[in-house]
C-alpha positions as CSV (number, residue, x, y, z in Angstrom):
1,X,264.1,49.1,41.3
2,X,264.6,50.1,38.1
3,X,262.0,49.8,34.9
4,X,261.0,46.2,34.8
5,X,261.5,45.6,38.4
6,X,265.3,44.0,37.8
7,X,268.1,45.5,39.2
8,X,270.0,47.8,37.4
9,X,273.2,45.7,36.9
10,X,270.5,42.7,36.1
11,X,268.8,45.1,33.4
12,X,272.3,46.0,31.5
13,X,273.8,42.4,31.6
14,X,272.8,41.8,28.4
15,X,274.5,45.1,27.0
16,X,277.7,44.4,28.7
17,X,278.2,41.0,28.7
18,X,279.3,41.9,25.2
19,X,282.6,44.1,26.3
20,X,285.9,43.0,27.4
21,X,285.9,44.9,31.1
22,X,284.8,44.1,34.5
23,X,282.3,46.3,36.2
24,X,282.7,46.9,39.5
25,X,280.1,49.3,40.3
26,X,277.5,51.7,38.3
27,X,275.5,54.4,39.0
28,X,273.0,57.0,37.2
29,X,274.3,60.1,35.9
30,X,272.8,62.6,33.7
31,X,270.9,60.9,30.7
32,X,273.5,57.7,31.0
33,X,275.0,55.0,33.2
34,X,277.9,55.7,34.8
35,X,280.4,52.6,34.9
36,X,283.5,51.6,37.5
37,X,285.5,49.0,35.4
38,X,288.8,47.6,35.5
39,X,289.4,49.6,32.6
40,X,288.4,52.5,34.1
41,X,285.2,55.1,34.5
42,X,283.1,54.1,31.5
43,X,279.6,55.6,30.5
44,X,276.6,53.4,29.1
45,X,273.9,55.6,26.9
46,X,271.1,54.4,24.8
47,X,271.6,56.3,21.6
48,X,269.0,56.7,18.3
49,X,272.4,58.3,16.5
50,X,272.2,57.0,12.7
51,X,275.1,54.4,11.8
52,X,276.6,56.4,9.6
53,X,276.8,59.2,12.6
54,X,278.5,56.8,14.6
55,X,281.3,56.2,12.7
56,X,282.0,59.6,11.9
57,X,282.0,60.7,15.2
58,X,284.1,57.1,16.2
59,X,286.5,58.2,13.2
60,X,286.8,62.0,14.9
61,X,288.2,59.9,18.1
62,X,290.6,57.8,16.1
63,X,291.9,60.5,14.4
64,X,292.7,62.9,17.3
65,X,293.8,59.9,19.8
66,X,296.5,59.4,16.5
67,X,297.8,62.7,17.1
68,X,298.0,62.7,20.7
69,X,295.1,64.0,21.9
70,X,293.7,61.3,23.9
71,X,291.5,62.6,27.0
72,X,288.1,62.7,25.2
73,X,285.2,59.9,25.5
74,X,286.3,57.7,22.6
75,X,284.0,54.6,21.8
76,X,284.4,51.2,23.2
77,X,283.8,48.9,20.7
78,X,282.1,45.8,21.8
79,X,283.6,42.6,21.1
80,X,282.6,42.0,17.5
81,X,284.2,45.4,16.7
82,X,280.7,47.3,16.6
83,X,280.4,50.8,18.0
84,X,276.5,50.0,19.2
85,X,275.5,47.3,20.8
86,X,271.5,45.9,21.1
87,X,269.7,46.4,24.6
88,X,266.0,45.5,25.9
89,X,263.1,46.2,23.5
90,X,265.2,46.9,20.4
91,X,267.2,49.8,22.5
92,X,270.7,50.4,21.2
93,X,273.4,51.7,23.5
94,X,277.0,52.6,23.2
95,X,280.1,52.7,25.8
96,X,282.6,55.2,26.0
97,X,285.7,56.2,28.0
98,X,284.4,58.9,31.1
99,X,286.5,61.1,33.5
100,X,285.8,62.2,36.3
101,X,286.2,66.0,37.8
102,X,284.7,68.9,37.5
103,X,282.9,70.8,35.2
104,X,284.9,74.2,33.7
105,X,283.3,76.7,35.9
106,X,283.0,79.8,33.6
107,X,283.7,81.9,36.4
108,X,287.3,81.3,37.1
109,X,290.0,82.6,34.9
110,X,292.3,79.8,35.4
111,X,289.6,77.1,34.2
112,X,288.4,79.5,32.1
113,X,292.1,79.9,30.3
114,X,292.9,76.5,30.0
115,X,289.9,75.2,28.7
116,X,290.3,78.0,25.9
117,X,294.1,76.5,25.4
118,X,292.4,73.0,25.4
119,X,290.0,73.9,22.5
120,X,292.9,76.1,20.2
121,X,294.7,72.4,20.6
122,X,291.6,70.5,19.8
123,X,291.0,73.0,16.8
124,X,294.7,72.1,15.5
125,X,294.3,67.9,15.8
126,X,291.1,68.2,14.3
127,X,292.9,68.9,11.3
128,X,293.6,66.6,8.3
129,X,290.3,64.3,8.7
130,X,289.7,63.5,4.9
131,X,286.1,63.8,3.9
132,X,284.3,60.7,3.2
133,X,280.2,61.0,1.9
134,X,279.3,57.9,3.4
135,X,280.0,59.3,6.9
136,X,277.2,61.9,8.6
137,X,278.7,64.5,9.3
138,X,277.1,67.4,8.2
139,X,277.6,71.3,9.9
140,X,274.8,73.4,11.2
141,X,273.2,76.1,9.6
142,X,275.6,79.2,8.3
143,X,275.6,81.6,10.8
144,X,274.9,84.5,8.5
145,X,271.8,82.3,7.0
146,X,271.0,82.0,11.3
147,X,271.4,86.1,11.9
148,X,269.1,87.0,8.9
149,X,266.2,84.5,10.3
150,X,267.1,86.4,13.5
151,X,266.3,89.7,11.9
152,X,263.0,88.2,10.4
153,X,262.0,87.1,13.8
154,X,262.5,90.2,15.5
155,X,260.7,92.4,12.6
156,X,257.7,90.0,13.3
157,X,257.9,90.8,17.4
158,X,258.0,94.1,16.7
159,X,254.9,94.2,14.5
160,X,253.1,92.3,16.8
161,X,253.7,93.9,20.0
162,X,253.3,97.6,18.1
163,X,249.7,96.3,16.9
164,X,248.5,95.0,20.2
165,X,246.5,97.3,22.3
166,X,247.0,95.9,25.4
167,X,250.9,97.0,26.5
168,X,252.3,95.9,29.4
169,X,255.7,97.0,31.3
170,X,257.2,94.6,29.3
171,X,256.0,95.3,26.0
172,X,256.6,99.1,26.6
173,X,260.5,98.6,27.5
174,X,261.1,95.8,25.0
175,X,259.5,98.6,21.9
176,X,261.9,101.6,23.3
177,X,265.6,99.9,23.1
178,X,264.1,97.5,20.0
179,X,265.7,99.9,17.6
180,X,269.1,100.1,19.0
181,X,269.2,96.0,19.3
182,X,268.1,95.7,15.7
183,X,270.2,97.9,14.1
184,X,273.3,96.3,15.8
185,X,271.7,93.0,14.3
186,X,271.3,94.6,10.9
187,X,275.1,96.1,11.1
188,X,276.1,92.2,11.8
189,X,274.3,90.8,9.0
190,X,275.7,94.0,6.5
191,X,279.4,93.1,8.0
192,X,279.4,89.9,7.2
193,X,277.9,90.1,3.8
194,X,280.3,92.6,2.7
195,X,283.8,91.7,4.7
196,X,286.0,89.1,4.1
197,X,283.6,86.4,5.7
198,X,282.3,84.7,2.1
199,X,286.1,84.7,1.5
200,X,287.0,83.3,4.9
201,X,284.2,80.6,4.5
202,X,285.9,79.4,1.6
203,X,289.5,79.0,3.6
204,X,287.7,76.7,6.3
205,X,286.6,74.7,3.5
206,X,290.1,74.5,1.8
207,X,291.4,73.7,5.2
208,X,289.1,71.1,6.1
209,X,288.4,72.2,9.3
210,X,286.1,70.4,11.9
211,X,284.8,72.0,14.7
212,X,283.7,70.6,18.2
213,X,280.3,71.8,17.8
214,X,279.2,72.1,21.2
215,X,282.7,73.4,23.1
216,X,280.8,74.4,26.5
217,X,281.7,74.4,30.2
218,X,279.5,71.1,30.7
219,X,281.3,69.0,28.3
220,X,284.9,70.6,29.5
221,X,285.9,68.1,32.4
222,X,288.9,69.4,34.6
223,X,290.6,66.5,36.0
224,X,293.6,66.2,38.6
225,X,295.9,65.2,35.5
226,X,294.4,67.2,32.8
227,X,291.6,68.5,30.9
228,X,288.9,65.9,29.3
229,X,286.9,66.7,26.3
230,X,283.6,65.2,25.7
231,X,280.3,65.1,23.8
232,X,280.8,65.3,20.1
233,X,277.8,64.1,18.6
234,X,277.9,67.8,16.6
235,X,281.0,68.0,15.4
236,X,281.3,68.4,12.1
237,X,283.1,69.6,8.9
238,X,283.1,73.9,9.5
239,X,283.9,76.9,11.0
240,X,286.1,76.4,13.6
241,X,285.8,80.0,14.8
242,X,282.1,79.2,16.1
243,X,283.3,77.0,18.9
244,X,285.5,80.2,19.9
245,X,282.4,82.4,19.3
246,X,280.1,80.4,21.1
247,X,282.4,79.6,24.2
248,X,283.2,83.2,24.5
249,X,280.1,84.7,24.2
250,X,278.7,82.6,27.2
251,X,282.1,83.6,29.4
252,X,281.1,87.0,28.4
253,X,277.4,86.7,29.6
254,X,278.3,84.8,32.8
255,X,280.8,87.5,33.7
256,X,278.4,90.9,32.6
257,X,280.7,91.3,29.7
258,X,283.7,91.8,32.1
259,X,286.5,92.1,29.4
260,X,289.0,90.5,32.0
261,X,287.1,87.1,31.5
262,X,287.3,87.8,27.8
263,X,291.1,88.2,27.9
264,X,291.1,84.6,29.5
265,X,289.3,83.2,26.2
266,X,291.2,85.0,24.0
267,X,294.8,84.7,25.7
268,X,294.6,81.2,26.5
269,X,293.8,80.3,22.9
270,X,295.9,82.2,21.2
271,X,299.2,80.5,23.3
272,X,298.4,77.6,20.9
273,X,296.7,79.3,17.6
274,X,296.7,82.6,17.6
275,X,294.1,84.8,15.5
276,X,294.8,86.4,12.3
277,X,293.5,90.0,11.8
278,X,290.3,88.3,9.8
279,X,289.6,85.9,12.4
280,X,289.4,88.7,15.2
281,X,287.4,90.8,13.0
282,X,285.0,87.9,12.2
283,X,284.8,86.9,15.7
284,X,283.8,90.4,16.7
285,X,281.1,90.8,14.2
286,X,279.8,87.3,15.9
287,X,279.5,88.6,19.0
288,X,277.9,92.2,17.3
289,X,274.9,90.6,16.7
290,X,272.5,90.8,20.1
291,X,272.0,87.2,20.6
292,X,270.5,87.5,24.0
293,X,268.4,90.6,23.0
294,X,266.7,88.0,20.1
295,X,266.6,85.0,22.7
296,X,264.6,87.1,25.1
297,X,262.4,88.8,22.4
298,X,261.6,85.0,21.1
299,X,261.0,83.6,24.5
300,X,258.6,86.3,24.9
301,X,256.7,85.6,21.7
302,X,256.6,82.0,21.9
303,X,255.7,81.5,25.6
304,X,253.1,82.2,27.6
305,X,253.1,86.5,26.8
306,X,250.9,87.0,30.2
307,X,253.2,84.8,32.4
308,X,256.6,86.1,34.1
309,X,256.4,89.5,32.8
310,X,258.8,90.6,35.6
311,X,261.3,87.9,35.1
312,X,261.3,89.3,31.6
313,X,261.7,92.5,32.8
314,X,264.6,91.8,34.9
315,X,266.4,89.7,31.9
316,X,265.7,93.0,29.8
317,X,267.2,95.3,32.2
318,X,270.3,93.1,32.8
319,X,271.1,93.0,28.8
320,X,270.6,96.7,28.5
321,X,272.9,97.3,31.5
322,X,275.7,95.2,29.9
323,X,275.2,97.2,26.5
324,X,277.9,99.7,26.7
325,X,280.6,96.9,28.0
326,X,279.2,94.6,25.5
327,X,280.3,97.1,22.8
328,X,283.7,98.1,24.4
329,X,284.9,94.7,24.1
330,X,283.8,94.1,21.2
331,X,285.9,96.9,19.7
332,X,288.8,95.4,21.8
333,X,288.2,92.3,19.8
334,X,288.3,93.9,16.7
335,X,291.6,96.2,17.0
């Protein structure tokens, strides 16, 4: 029995009665309720998003579908024409279209290639959404600012470890390789600051680029009749190249920086939307920043430093073992 002792169907009847579909069955999935209806699968989820944010996401979905990019988790409006519906105890729920399939497998080159093609198609179809300040669509922090903050944090971590007399195996190993990763991060920041990045940011704004913001394998569903793109809750005006960078980096990290997997990403994307020399260069610089090393260092600094030394050592050794392959792939990207 769910909370309150009511069967699931009864608990959500108040919400579902406001929609024009018939529910044949329902079940729990990650953070939501999957509905089997007479109009296909739907996903019902509690929302804490602002009204402006929901309007923006709905506007993006309508724009995509008008352009023929239809396999997305678009909102289903209720019978009153609203995006969200009141639920028990002051909650609010949204209902979206949903799809049955497997998450994109980052170990399968064919999945990676098709997901990258799909990303490029998404990017082409996300152009042309006119700005309206009434909608909540602010993007994430500028990645150059993010890298600068990471560098500041890395300095603080180095100083902390140097000043700590009790140095375990992990601290000693981290300090030993620290200079090469810190210098790599410094180089990436300098190349972005002194190169074409600022000019490219102006181009992105002029083109009115909108990016997905969370194009990860969890949100890419490989269906029998195509790919479904889901979870647009971080979608915003901003650099589409960031979607490619985050997806590419995750693919490479999962596959030990094997260039064949990176080629699947780049080739898939460029089969639909070719990258110019400036974009390839900036993408390479993004990859140059040692994100994984920063993440491990930050995790150590902000966690219980006496625990999991062996696990941290293993992660550091993995990062170190991939250093040369990572460098080679970055050079290939920037050629």
